[in-house]
Steps between C-alpha positions, in 0.01 A plus 500: 500500500415470869870501581537832320203646690649376827839654419342829397293509819810435702693778322208743559492408867869562531478834317209599724694414819802699367273795432351478848848496658607802295186693595566421869857627460380818329253556786770449761731738317224761480437469874868535577525799273210666678656433838831644397323803349322570830818459691680738260223753542526488876876535485465795263261670743747445786786649292282798417427558868868468595594739221254762626630459857855537379416810304349657809810420706730642230296819484548545874873497461486732198319775676 
């Protein structure tokens, strides 16, 4: 009986450690996703500014 309790405790510990590792991986993935999202937003803003500047220059040639 005590051997079964010991084995069950060991299995629960292993499962808990696995869960903790997965939660850490999920957290790291979420942080990376947020970072990429911010970078993408900044790049999008730069593209928007460049597009506006290009439109102004094209209009100068069109007139």
